[in-house]
C-alpha atoms as a printed R data frame, in Angstrom:
   type eleno elety resid chain resno       x        y      z
1  ATOM     1    CA   SER     A     1 173.039  -83.270 21.269
2  ATOM     2    CA   ASP     A     2 175.258  -84.369 24.174
3  ATOM     3    CA   LEU     A     3 172.584  -86.834 25.251
4  ATOM     4    CA   LEU     A     4 172.468  -88.313 21.729
5  ATOM     5    CA   PHE     A     5 176.272  -88.669 21.675
6  ATOM     6    CA   PHE     A     6 176.210  -90.375 25.088
7  ATOM     7    CA   PHE     A     7 173.480  -92.752 23.871
8  ATOM     8    CA   PHE     A     8 175.556  -93.603 20.784
9  ATOM     9    CA   LEU     A     9 178.562  -94.434 22.975
10 ATOM    10    CA   MET     A    10 176.445  -96.770 25.079
11 ATOM    11    CA   ILE     A    11 175.139  -98.851 22.144
12 ATOM    12    CA   ARG     A    12 178.189  -99.021 19.878
13 ATOM    13    CA   ARG     A    13 179.800 -102.345 19.067
14 ATOM    14    CA   PRO     A    14 183.010 -103.239 20.853
15 ATOM    15    CA   PRO     A    15 186.203 -102.792 18.838
16 ATOM    16    CA   ARG     A    16 187.099 -105.688 16.566
17 ATOM    17    CA   SER     A    17 190.305 -106.377 18.468
18 ATOM    18    CA   THR     A    18 188.282 -107.283 21.578
19 ATOM    19    CA   LEU     A    19 186.239 -109.878 19.679
20 ATOM    20    CA   PHE     A    20 188.938 -111.187 17.367
21 ATOM    21    CA   PRO     A    21 190.157 -114.165 19.466
22 ATOM    22    CA   TYR     A    22 186.599 -115.375 20.023
23 ATOM    23    CA   THR     A    23 185.487 -115.059 16.405
24 ATOM    24    CA   THR     A    24 188.629 -116.756 15.080
25 ATOM    25    CA   LEU     A    25 188.287 -119.706 17.454
26 ATOM    26    CA   PHE     A    26 184.547 -119.932 16.801
27 ATOM    27    CA   ARG     A    27 185.117 -120.053 13.027
28 ATOM    28    CA   SER     A    28 187.755 -122.753 13.520
29 ATOM    29    CA   LEU     A    29 185.347 -124.851 15.587
30 ATOM    30    CA   ILE     A    30 182.672 -124.461 12.906
31 ATOM    31    CA   LYS     A    31 185.191 -125.723 10.333
32 ATOM    32    CA   VAL     A    32 185.990 -128.710 12.584
33 ATOM    33    CA   ARG     A    33 182.248 -129.451 12.753
34 ATOM    34    CA   GLU     A    34 182.028 -129.415  8.945
35 ATOM    35    CA   ASN     A    35 185.080 -131.671  8.587
36 ATOM    36    CA   LEU     A    36 183.688 -134.156 11.113
37 ATOM    37    CA   GLU     A    37 180.422 -134.352  9.181
38 ATOM    38    CA   GLU     A    38 182.387 -135.060  5.999
39 ATOM    39    CA   LEU     A    39 184.340 -137.793  7.806
40 ATOM    40    CA   LYS     A    40 181.105 -139.408  8.987
41 ATOM    41    CA   ILE     A    41 179.845 -139.520  5.399
42 ATOM    42    CA   MET     A    42 183.154 -140.950  4.178
43 ATOM    43    CA   ALA     A    43 183.043 -143.612  6.900
44 ATOM    44    CA   ARG     A    44 179.562 -144.688  5.771
45 ATOM    45    CA   ILE     A    45 180.708 -144.862  2.147
46 ATOM    46    CA   ALA     A    46 183.808 -146.851  3.153
47 ATOM    47    CA   LYS     A    47 181.572 -149.267  5.074
48 ATOM    48    CA   ASP     A    48 179.310 -149.716  2.032
49 ATOM    49    CA   LEU     A    49 182.395 -150.363 -0.123
50 ATOM    50    CA   LYS     A    50 183.598 -152.906  2.465
51 ATOM    51    CA   VAL     A    51 186.857 -151.038  3.064
52 ATOM    52    CA   PHE     A    52 186.918 -151.902  6.774
53 ATOM    53    CA   GLY     A    53 188.377 -155.256  7.762
54 ATOM    54    CA   SER     A    54 185.512 -155.855 10.166
55 ATOM    55    CA   PHE     A    55 182.360 -154.237 11.450
56 ATOM    56    CA   ASN     A    56 184.200 -153.601 14.733
57 ATOM    57    CA   SER     A    57 186.645 -151.300 12.927
58 ATOM    58    CA   PHE     A    58 183.772 -149.296 11.472
59 ATOM    59    CA   GLU     A    59 181.980 -149.216 14.813
60 ATOM    60    CA   TYR     A    60 185.111 -147.983 16.594
61 ATOM    61    CA   LEU     A    61 185.596 -145.189 14.055
62 ATOM    62    CA   VAL     A    62 181.975 -144.070 14.320
63 ATOM    63    CA   LYS     A    63 182.119 -144.022 18.137
64 ATOM    64    CA   GLU     A    64 185.290 -141.917 18.036
65 ATOM    65    CA   LEU     A    65 183.785 -139.486 15.524
66 ATOM    66    CA   VAL     A    66 180.660 -139.115 17.638
67 ATOM    67    CA   GLU     A    67 182.741 -138.493 20.774
68 ATOM    68    CA   ILE     A    68 184.909 -135.881 19.047
69 ATOM    69    CA   SER     A    69 181.784 -134.226 17.633
70 ATOM    70    CA   LYS     A    70 180.287 -133.983 21.135
71 ATOM    71    CA   GLN     A    71 183.477 -132.395 22.456
72 ATOM    72    CA   ASN     A    72 183.542 -129.927 19.595
73 ATOM    73    CA   GLU     A    73 179.896 -128.981 20.161
74 ATOM    74    CA   GLY     A    74 180.678 -128.373 23.838
75 ATOM    75    CA   TRP     A    75 183.551 -126.095 22.884
76 ATOM    76    CA   LEU     A    76 181.281 -124.267 20.435
77 ATOM    77    CA   ARG     A    77 178.679 -123.681 23.147
78 ATOM    78    CA   SER     A    78 181.398 -122.555 25.541
79 ATOM    79    CA   GLN     A    79 182.895 -120.114 23.048
80 ATOM    80    CA   ASN     A    80 179.467 -118.818 22.129
81 ATOM    81    CA   SER     A    81 178.676 -118.022 25.766
82 ATOM    82    CA   LEU     A    82 182.113 -116.399 26.269
83 ATOM    83    CA   PHE     A    83 181.561 -114.344 23.132
84 ATOM    84    CA   LYS     A    84 178.161 -113.168 24.399
85 ATOM    85    CA   LYS     A    85 179.619 -112.239 27.811
86 ATOM    86    CA   GLN     A    86 182.477 -110.352 26.158
87 ATOM    87    CA   THR     A    87 180.148 -108.374 23.894
88 ATOM    88    CA   MET     A    88 177.883 -107.547 26.848
89 ATOM    89    CA   LYS     A    89 180.871 -106.308 28.884
90 ATOM    90    CA   SER     A    90 182.144 -104.206 25.989
91 ATOM    91    CA   ALA     A    91 178.723 -102.680 25.406
92 ATOM    92    CA   HIS     A    92 178.528 -101.330 28.963
């Protein structure tokens, strides 16, 4: 019985408060990813509707969106690895 209790303590999830900052930031970064994808679609539609004054304006916007998306994906990967490390620490 004591051995079973000890085993349970070793495999339990960490308390929510330990993970809260990581999960909140991760969810925010996922939302940023979704918003960036929507912006890319809107930029393509605006190009088709000839809203941009020149192709250079469209090209600049697309390059900026791609760069921001890359940064966001890097932050997502970073937070994901921090989250995994934190959960591994809490499990031990």
